[in-house]
KOLLUM-999638 format. One line per field, with one value per atom (N, C-alpha, C): residue number from 1; residue in one letter; x, y, z. Coordinates in nm, 3 decimals, padded with zeros to 5 digits. Layout:
N
lose <- c(NUM	...)
nufi <- c(A	...)
c1 <- c(X	...)
c2 <- c(Y	...)
c3 <- c(Z	...)
//
This chain:
190
lose <- c(1	1	1	2	2	2	3	3	3	4	4	4	5	5	5	6	6	6	7	7	7	8	8	8	9	9	9	10	10	10	11	11	11	12	12	12	13	13	13	14	14	14	15	15	15	16	16	16	17	17	17	18	18	18	19	19	19	20	20	20	21	21	21	22	22	22	23	23	23	24	24	24	25	25	25	26	26	26	27	27	27	28	28	28	29	29	29	30	30	30	31	31	31	32	32	32	33	33	33	34	34	34	35	35	35	36	36	36	37	37	37	38	38	38	39	39	39	40	40	40	41	41	41	42	42	42	43	43	43	44	44	44	45	45	45	46	46	46	47	47	47	48	48	48	49	49	49	50	50	50	51	51	51	52	52	52	53	53	53	54	54	54	55	55	55	56	56	56	57	57	57	58	58	58	59	59	59	60	60	60	61	61	61	62	62	62	63	63	63	64	64	64	65	65	65	66	66	66	67	67	67	68	68	68	69	69	69	70	70	70	71	71	71	72	72	72	73	73	73	74	74	74	75	75	75	76	76	76	77	77	77	78	78	78	79	79	79	80	80	80	81	81	81	82	82	82	83	83	83	84	84	84	85	85	85	86	86	86	87	87	87	88	88	88	89	89	89	90	90	90	91	91	91	92	92	92	93	93	93	94	94	94	95	95	95	96	96	96	97	97	97	98	98	98	99	99	99	100	100	100	101	101	101	102	102	102	103	103	103	104	104	104	105	105	105	106	106	106	107	107	107	108	108	108	109	109	109	110	110	110	111	111	111	112	112	112	113	113	113	114	114	114	115	115	115	116	116	116	117	117	117	118	118	118	119	119	119	120	120	120	121	121	121	122	122	122	123	123	123	124	124	124	125	125	125	126	126	126	127	127	127	128	128	128	129	129	129	130	130	130	131	131	131	132	132	132	133	133	133	134	134	134	135	135	135	136	136	136	137	137	137	138	138	138	139	139	139	140	140	140	141	141	141	142	142	142	143	143	143	144	144	144	145	145	145	146	146	146	147	147	147	148	148	148	149	149	149	150	150	150	151	151	151	152	152	152	153	153	153	154	154	154	155	155	155	156	156	156	157	157	157	158	158	158	159	159	159	160	160	160	161	161	161	162	162	162	163	163	163	164	164	164	165	165	165	166	166	166	167	167	167	168	168	168	169	169	169	170	170	170	171	171	171	172	172	172	173	173	173	174	174	174	175	175	175	176	176	176	177	177	177	178	178	178	179	179	179	180	180	180	181	181	181	182	182	182	183	183	183	184	184	184	185	185	185	186	186	186	187	187	187	188	188	188	189	189	189	190	190	190)
nufi <- c(M	M	M	A	A	A	N	N	N	V	V	V	N	N	N	Q	Q	Q	S	S	S	Q	Q	Q	F	F	F	N	N	N	K	K	K	S	S	S	R	R	R	L	L	L	D	D	D	K	K	K	F	F	F	L	L	L	L	L	L	V	V	V	L	L	L	N	N	N	L	L	L	P	P	P	P	P	P	V	V	V	L	L	L	K	K	K	D	D	D	L	L	L	T	T	T	K	K	K	K	K	K	D	D	D	F	F	F	A	A	A	S	S	S	R	R	R	D	D	D	N	N	N	N	N	N	V	V	V	V	V	V	I	I	I	E	E	E	D	D	D	S	S	S	L	L	L	Q	Q	Q	F	F	F	S	S	S	V	V	V	Y	Y	Y	G	G	G	S	S	S	V	V	V	I	I	I	P	P	P	T	T	T	V	V	V	T	T	T	V	V	V	P	P	P	A	A	A	I	I	I	E	E	E	Q	Q	Q	G	G	G	Y	Y	Y	A	A	A	G	G	G	Q	Q	Q	H	H	H	Y	Y	Y	K	K	K	L	L	L	S	S	S	S	S	S	N	N	N	T	T	T	R	R	R	P	P	P	A	A	A	Y	Y	Y	P	P	P	N	N	N	V	V	V	K	K	K	V	V	V	N	N	N	F	F	F	T	T	T	I	I	I	D	D	D	N	N	N	K	K	K	F	F	F	N	N	N	N	N	N	Y	Y	Y	W	W	W	V	V	V	I	I	I	Y	Y	Y	K	K	K	W	W	W	L	L	L	D	D	D	M	M	M	L	L	L	N	N	N	D	D	D	E	E	E	K	K	K	F	F	F	S	S	S	Q	Q	Q	Y	Y	Y	N	N	N	G	G	G	K	K	K	D	D	D	Y	Y	Y	T	T	T	N	N	N	K	K	K	I	I	I	T	T	T	P	P	P	A	A	A	D	D	D	Y	Y	Y	Q	Q	Q	A	A	A	D	D	D	M	M	M	T	T	T	L	L	L	Y	Y	Y	A	A	A	K	K	K	D	D	D	E	E	E	Y	Y	Y	D	D	D	N	N	N	N	N	N	I	I	I	V	V	V	K	K	K	F	F	F	T	T	T	Y	Y	Y	T	T	T	K	K	K	A	A	A	F	F	F	P	P	P	V	V	V	G	G	G	L	L	L	G	G	G	E	E	E	I	I	I	S	S	S	F	F	F	N	N	N	Y	Y	Y	R	R	R	T	T	T	A	A	A	G	G	G	E	E	E	I	I	I	E	E	E	T	T	T	T	T	T	F	F	F	E	E	E	Y	Y	Y	A	A	A	F	F	F	S	S	S	Q	Q	Q	L	L	L	L	L	L	V	V	V	E	E	E	L	L	L	L	L	L)
c1 <- c(05.445	05.421	05.279	05.205	05.063	05.046	04.915	04.876	04.834	04.914	04.879	04.879	04.805	04.797	04.923	05.007	05.127	05.259	05.364	05.487	05.498	05.564	05.607	05.679	05.764	05.849	05.796	05.685	05.640	05.625	05.694	05.708	05.614	05.551	05.495	05.346	05.296	05.162	05.107	04.980	04.903	04.825	04.870	04.799	04.724	04.600	04.534	04.503	04.431	04.401	04.258	04.178	04.025	04.001	03.967	03.952	03.809	03.743	03.612	03.595	03.502	03.481	03.369	03.346	03.234	03.195	03.077	03.046	03.055	03.089	03.086	02.935	02.889	02.748	02.711	02.795	02.763	02.708	02.759	02.717	02.610	02.577	02.489	02.336	02.283	02.158	02.165	02.271	02.277	02.292	02.273	02.283	02.158	02.187	02.086	02.152	02.063	02.127	02.101	02.028	01.992	02.116	02.150	02.271	02.196	02.071	02.004	01.953	01.958	01.907	02.046	02.105	02.211	02.159	02.227	02.176	02.282	02.313	02.431	02.404	02.298	02.289	02.276	02.319	02.319	02.443	02.463	02.586	02.540	02.600	02.554	02.640	02.570	02.661	02.706	02.652	02.718	02.844	02.878	03.001	03.125	03.115	03.221	03.337	03.361	03.465	03.534	03.672	03.764	03.872	03.894	03.996	04.132	04.218	04.341	04.458	04.555	04.703	04.795	04.899	05.006	05.041	05.110	05.149	05.024	04.977	04.850	04.868	04.986	05.000	05.139	05.111	05.207	05.326	05.429	05.539	05.501	05.504	05.478	05.618	05.619	05.748	05.712	05.812	05.822	05.962	05.995	06.143	06.219	06.346	06.442	06.477	06.541	06.586	06.712	06.803	06.932	06.943	07.021	07.015	07.171	07.229	07.371	07.400	07.510	07.546	07.700	07.775	07.910	07.971	07.962	08.040	08.011	07.897	07.851	07.702	07.640	07.509	07.431	07.321	07.239	07.119	07.064	06.927	06.809	06.705	06.582	06.482	06.357	06.241	06.170	06.128	06.061	05.911	05.865	05.753	05.655	05.660	05.559	05.553	05.442	05.429	05.404	05.477	05.465	05.322	05.277	05.158	05.173	05.080	05.103	05.097	05.179	05.163	05.044	04.980	04.883	04.904	04.796	04.828	04.742	04.833	04.781	04.744	04.616	04.559	04.540	04.587	04.549	04.445	04.347	04.228	04.177	04.108	04.036	03.898	03.860	03.710	03.637	03.502	03.419	03.359	03.267	03.236	03.115	03.073	02.969	03.011	03.141	03.211	03.139	03.078	03.024	03.127	03.224	03.331	03.410	03.429	03.495	03.397	03.275	03.173	03.180	03.194	03.186	03.296	03.393	03.510	03.503	03.474	03.434	03.330	03.218	03.129	03.178	03.252	03.303	03.394	03.506	03.574	03.499	03.378	03.300	03.216	03.207	03.160	03.253	03.392	03.492	03.504	03.491	03.512	03.417	03.315	03.224	03.256	03.249	03.284	03.245	03.115	03.059	03.087	03.075	03.066	03.206	03.311	03.444	03.431	03.349	03.339	03.291	03.340	03.285	03.127	03.084	02.941	02.862	02.899	02.839	02.695	02.628	02.489	02.397	02.468	02.391	02.487	02.532	02.623	02.559	02.422	02.371	02.376	02.404	02.431	02.559	02.560	02.681	02.754	02.870	02.919	03.058	03.085	03.214	03.328	03.447	03.516	03.463	03.417	03.363	03.281	03.215	03.101	03.132	03.265	03.300	03.413	03.433	03.557	03.477	03.546	03.484	03.622	03.584	03.682	03.699	03.795	03.859	03.910	03.867	03.917	03.985	04.117	04.172	04.188	04.145	04.181	04.286	04.381	04.478	04.425	04.434	04.370	04.472	04.443	04.553	04.524	04.577	04.590	04.444	04.364	04.261	04.122	04.163	04.071	03.988	04.087	04.039	04.120	04.034	04.093	04.187	04.305	04.403	04.452	04.442	04.503	04.395	04.349	04.280	04.343	04.342	04.405	04.286	04.273	04.154	04.233	04.175	04.249	04.134	04.149	04.036	04.068	03.919	03.886	03.952	03.926	03.995	03.895	03.969	03.890	03.961	03.920	03.996	04.044	04.169	04.248	04.264	04.253	04.301	04.227	04.208	04.152	04.235	04.287	04.374	04.337	04.402	04.360	04.312	04.224	04.192	04.236	04.345	04.407	04.350	04.292	04.211	04.264	04.289	04.325	04.257	04.188	04.119	04.212	04.329	04.435	04.498	04.460	04.528	04.405	04.419	04.325	04.355	04.216	04.235	04.143	04.137	04.041	04.097	04.007	04.056	04.103	04.222	04.267	04.302	04.274	04.322	04.372	04.388	04.431	04.332	04.339	04.285	04.374	04.389	04.461	04.384	04.419	04.340	04.445	04.397	04.451	04.361	04.444	04.370	04.446	04.384	04.471	04.522	04.473	04.547	04.534	04.629	04.625	04.604	04.510	04.486	04.501	04.587	04.624	04.566	04.482	04.439	04.468	04.499	04.531	04.396	04.336	04.215	04.229)
c2 <- c(00.064	00.038	00.072	-00.009	00.026	00.139	00.192	00.330	00.293	00.326	00.292	00.413	00.411	00.525	00.546	00.456	00.451	00.429	00.439	00.410	00.276	00.213	00.064	00.017	00.121	00.095	00.122	00.125	00.165	00.047	00.031	-00.075	-00.035	00.074	00.100	00.090	-00.012	-00.024	-00.095	-00.099	-00.148	-00.254	-00.371	-00.481	-00.550	-00.610	-00.684	-00.803	-00.901	-01.022	-01.052	-01.108	-01.138	-01.305	-01.365	-01.504	-01.516	-01.602	-01.631	-01.774	-01.842	-01.973	-02.003	-02.140	-02.203	-02.294	-02.320	-02.409	-02.541	-02.660	-02.785	-02.841	-02.948	-02.987	-03.023	-03.066	-03.113	-02.981	-02.875	-02.753	-02.676	-02.704	-02.613	-02.632	-02.724	-02.740	-02.650	-02.611	-02.533	-02.388	-02.341	-02.209	-02.103	-02.004	-01.885	-01.776	-01.669	-01.545	-01.442	-01.448	-01.346	-01.332	-01.221	-01.221	-01.206	-01.186	-01.174	-01.329	-01.410	-01.555	-01.640	-01.590	-01.673	-01.772	-01.882	-02.015	-02.107	-02.190	-02.300	-02.380	-02.410	-02.511	-02.436	-02.308	-02.231	-02.179	-02.184	-02.109	-02.004	-01.886	-01.751	-01.753	-01.780	-01.802	-01.651	-01.544	-01.426	-01.383	-01.468	-01.455	-01.527	-01.559	-01.647	-01.553	-01.431	-01.364	-01.335	-01.342	-01.298	-01.204	-01.110	-01.022	-01.074	-01.126	-01.192	-01.130	-01.165	-01.121	-01.211	-01.183	-01.300	-01.382	-01.497	-01.605	-01.672	-01.651	-01.735	-01.810	-01.782	-01.869	-01.965	-02.080	-02.161	-02.167	-02.246	-02.229	-02.335	-02.295	-02.377	-02.443	-02.572	-02.640	-02.750	-02.765	-02.889	-02.919	-03.003	-03.035	-03.093	-03.081	-03.129	-03.275	-03.365	-03.500	-03.487	-03.573	-03.592	-03.697	-03.702	-03.807	-03.818	-03.923	-03.977	-03.983	-03.929	-03.972	-03.951	-04.037	-04.032	-03.960	-04.002	-03.969	-03.819	-03.779	-03.652	-03.639	-03.555	-03.560	-03.422	-03.455	-03.340	-03.330	-03.227	-03.198	-03.172	-03.254	-03.259	-03.240	-03.190	-03.162	-03.295	-03.304	-03.425	-03.427	-03.321	-03.307	-03.345	-03.331	-03.349	-03.251	-03.241	-03.133	-03.220	-03.194	-03.272	-03.218	-03.279	-03.222	-03.098	-03.015	-02.874	-02.866	-02.794	-02.805	-02.720	-02.759	-02.679	-02.521	-02.451	-02.308	-02.245	-02.159	-02.102	-01.947	-01.911	-01.794	-01.724	-01.589	-01.492	-01.412	-01.406	-01.323	-01.239	-01.133	-01.086	-01.132	-01.166	-01.214	-01.092	-01.138	-01.014	-00.996	-00.878	-00.862	-00.946	-01.034	-01.147	-01.273	-01.296	-01.427	-01.512	-01.453	-01.543	-01.593	-01.531	-01.591	-01.710	-01.694	-01.790	-01.905	-01.896	-02.003	-02.088	-02.025	-02.097	-02.209	-02.175	-02.263	-02.357	-02.308	-02.408	-02.527	-02.485	-02.573	-02.677	-02.633	-02.714	-02.825	-02.787	-02.876	-02.962	-02.916	-02.998	-03.102	-03.089	-03.165	-03.294	-03.262	-03.358	-03.443	-03.383	-03.452	-03.401	-03.458	-03.393	-03.387	-03.256	-03.214	-03.308	-03.371	-03.448	-03.611	-03.646	-03.797	-03.832	-03.733	-03.747	-03.852	-03.836	-03.903	-03.808	-03.868	-03.779	-03.761	-03.642	-03.637	-03.714	-03.659	-03.737	-03.727	-03.630	-03.609	-03.713	-03.734	-03.807	-03.912	-04.012	-04.111	-04.219	-04.206	-04.311	-04.268	-04.143	-04.089	-04.111	-04.184	-04.213	-04.093	-04.036	-03.916	-03.952	-03.889	-03.896	-03.779	-03.779	-03.680	-03.553	-03.568	-03.472	-03.394	-03.445	-03.390	-03.279	-03.297	-03.191	-03.112	-03.140	-03.015	-02.935	-02.813	-02.705	-02.636	-02.565	-02.467	-02.341	-02.279	-02.158	-02.069	-01.960	-01.851	-01.733	-01.706	-01.585	-01.492	-01.373	-01.243	-01.155	-01.142	-01.030	-00.913	-00.806	-00.674	-00.574	-00.487	-00.383	-00.265	-00.153	-00.035	00.039	-00.004	00.070	-00.027	-00.150	-00.237	-00.334	-00.325	-00.426	-00.544	-00.647	-00.783	-00.796	-00.837	-00.870	-01.000	-01.072	-01.237	-01.318	-01.417	-01.521	-01.640	-01.706	-01.829	-01.911	-02.025	-02.105	-02.235	-02.271	-02.372	-02.496	-02.610	-02.698	-02.804	-02.842	-02.963	-02.922	-02.814	-02.738	-02.802	-02.792	-02.811	-02.781	-02.732	-02.690	-02.794	-02.784	-02.892	-02.819	-02.694	-02.635	-02.498	-02.459	-02.320	-02.276	-02.167	-02.112	-02.059	-02.034	-01.969	-01.826	-01.794	-01.668	-01.597	-01.502	-01.441	-01.300	-01.268	-01.119	-01.057	-00.930	-00.862	-00.733	-00.696	-00.553	-00.432	-00.464	-00.361	-00.311	-00.409	-00.369	-00.339	-00.210	-00.169	-00.238	-00.264	-00.343	-00.452	-00.501	-00.618	-00.765	-00.849	-00.980	-01.073	-01.105	-01.180	-01.327	-01.423	-01.554	-01.623	-01.754	-01.828	-01.934	-01.990	-02.115	-02.157	-02.310	-02.377	-02.474	-02.484	-02.554	-02.649	-02.751	-02.849	-02.837	-02.864	-02.863	-02.947	-02.950	-03.068	-02.994	-02.903	-02.809	-02.674	-02.595	-02.445	-02.400	-02.323	-02.280	-02.123	-02.062	-01.919	-01.863	-01.744	-01.692	-01.551	-01.479	-01.321	-01.271	-01.145	-01.097	-00.960)
c3 <- c(07.944	08.117	08.137	08.209	08.232	08.306	08.307	08.372	08.525	08.596	08.744	08.853	08.948	09.018	09.140	09.137	09.223	09.150	09.238	09.172	09.169	09.073	09.063	09.174	09.235	09.343	09.472	09.486	09.623	09.702	09.812	09.899	10.021	10.047	10.175	10.144	10.048	10.031	10.172	10.173	10.298	10.221	10.187	10.114	10.209	10.189	10.278	10.224	10.316	10.250	10.327	10.260	10.292	10.288	10.384	10.357	10.369	10.271	10.257	10.276	10.357	10.380	10.312	10.238	10.207	10.307	10.345	10.448	10.378	10.469	10.408	10.427	10.352	10.363	10.509	10.595	10.720	10.808	10.766	10.839	10.774	10.659	10.587	10.637	10.691	10.773	10.913	10.938	11.076	11.051	10.921	10.872	10.889	10.940	10.946	10.872	10.828	10.757	10.864	10.927	11.039	11.163	11.161	11.289	11.417	11.412	11.553	11.607	11.523	11.547	11.611	11.708	11.788	11.860	11.833	11.908	11.903	12.002	12.012	11.911	11.832	11.729	11.588	11.584	11.452	11.427	11.283	11.249	11.171	11.152	11.093	10.977	10.829	10.721	10.691	10.708	10.686	10.755	10.857	10.953	10.893	10.775	10.712	10.630	10.665	10.601	10.708	10.692	10.812	10.740	10.806	10.774	10.858	10.773	10.830	10.801	10.895	10.865	10.908	10.870	10.885	10.783	10.813	10.696	10.651	10.548	10.512	10.369	10.306	10.157	10.189	10.188	10.204	10.091	10.120	10.022	09.910	09.776	09.671	09.607	09.615	09.576	09.466	09.367	09.302	09.298	09.388	09.422	09.301	09.295	09.212	09.253	09.163	09.191	09.131	09.175	09.126	09.061	08.940	08.834	08.819	08.852	08.838	08.680	08.627	08.485	08.471	08.440	08.400	08.509	08.631	08.745	08.804	08.758	08.804	08.829	08.884	08.897	08.843	08.791	08.714	08.791	08.813	08.853	08.761	08.798	08.705	08.788	08.738	08.810	08.863	08.960	09.013	08.927	08.920	08.834	08.938	09.051	09.159	09.265	09.317	09.451	09.577	09.682	09.817	09.859	09.949	10.034	10.083	10.074	10.149	10.294	10.366	10.507	10.550	10.665	10.728	10.715	10.698	10.703	10.820	10.902	11.034	11.009	11.030	11.010	11.117	11.134	11.255	11.221	11.286	11.279	11.375	11.371	11.466	11.496	11.620	11.647	11.634	11.583	11.569	11.711	11.743	11.862	11.906	11.820	11.865	11.891	11.836	11.827	11.741	11.611	11.529	11.435	11.403	11.320	11.390	11.504	11.602	11.604	11.634	11.639	11.520	11.397	11.285	11.269	11.315	11.325	11.426	11.541	11.670	11.639	11.563	11.526	11.420	11.333	11.236	11.297	11.390	11.458	11.544	11.610	11.689	11.597	11.466	11.384	11.344	11.349	11.321	11.452	11.570	11.697	11.807	11.818	11.905	12.056	12.119	12.258	12.365	12.333	12.458	12.428	12.288	12.265	12.207	12.187	12.137	12.024	11.928	11.795	11.679	11.557	11.424	11.454	11.434	11.422	11.517	11.649	11.761	11.799	11.749	11.769	11.668	11.548	11.455	11.390	11.485	11.419	11.339	11.308	11.226	11.081	11.078	10.935	10.869	10.748	10.665	10.606	10.645	10.598	10.533	10.442	10.368	10.395	10.365	10.393	10.308	10.204	10.109	10.189	10.277	10.350	10.453	10.491	10.597	10.545	10.408	10.342	10.250	10.257	10.175	10.121	09.991	09.943	10.014	10.042	10.104	09.989	09.998	09.895	09.971	09.950	09.984	09.879	09.908	09.815	09.873	09.785	09.816	09.753	09.835	09.804	09.797	09.701	09.688	09.788	09.783	09.881	09.853	09.748	09.701	09.738	09.783	09.846	09.717	09.621	09.490	09.498	09.479	09.470	09.336	09.372	09.288	09.234	09.336	09.349	09.433	09.360	09.413	09.448	09.579	09.608	09.662	09.592	09.630	09.700	09.802	09.873	09.871	09.800	09.786	09.894	09.897	10.011	10.148	10.197	10.307	10.428	10.563	10.685	10.791	10.894	11.017	11.085	11.148	11.224	11.356	11.388	11.529	11.532	11.647	11.681	11.790	11.784	11.885	11.993	12.096	12.238	12.212	12.320	12.320	12.453	12.432	12.543	12.547	12.632	12.658	12.791	12.776	12.893	12.891	12.987	13.004	12.998	13.040	13.049	12.902	12.818	12.677	12.591	12.549	12.450	12.307	12.241	12.103	12.095	11.997	11.952	12.002	12.014	12.053	11.927	11.938	11.813	11.862	11.746	11.789	11.642	11.624	11.516	11.489	11.352	11.342	11.240	11.235	11.144	11.056	10.933	10.822	10.745	10.702	10.614	10.494	10.363	10.228	10.130	10.032	09.908	09.820	09.755	09.649	09.667	09.617	09.604	09.459	09.410	09.286	09.305	09.213	09.216	09.082	09.086	08.962	08.989	08.899	08.902	08.840	08.922	08.882	08.822)
//
């Protein structure tokens, strides 16, 4: 048995998840590294780490198919994976709204708030789907804050940004959600 610092049967661990976004090419020109350079036309690249909670890993399926033979049915693997459902992520908004702003600008690039078209501020530029997609990486962490599993969502892009419900009578941080679509899920033990 491996040498571990806790019981294998300890179910009260406080495991955590950290979501790290890569910016798609269409947003890379808007990036700044300085948190002091807040601007409506800027995305702060260092705000792309989200401490997330809730359901963040979709169901992985390889469905069975039925094959009839001699009056009975046998099940065989279809050897295919259907499209993954979108993933909804719950996250805490940072105190300057920088992480919220990144998702908002990404969605604004997909459908401009003023012109209601893709990349509305520069519609002369030919942009492919690969230009607005990026890989997202979710790290599962153990109770000692070590990365233990890496989930990579390929060709991901946001499809929704949740409401902000804020109340001065409630103590706590402001929380919301965003939802993203992706093509493949790759899993790696660390």
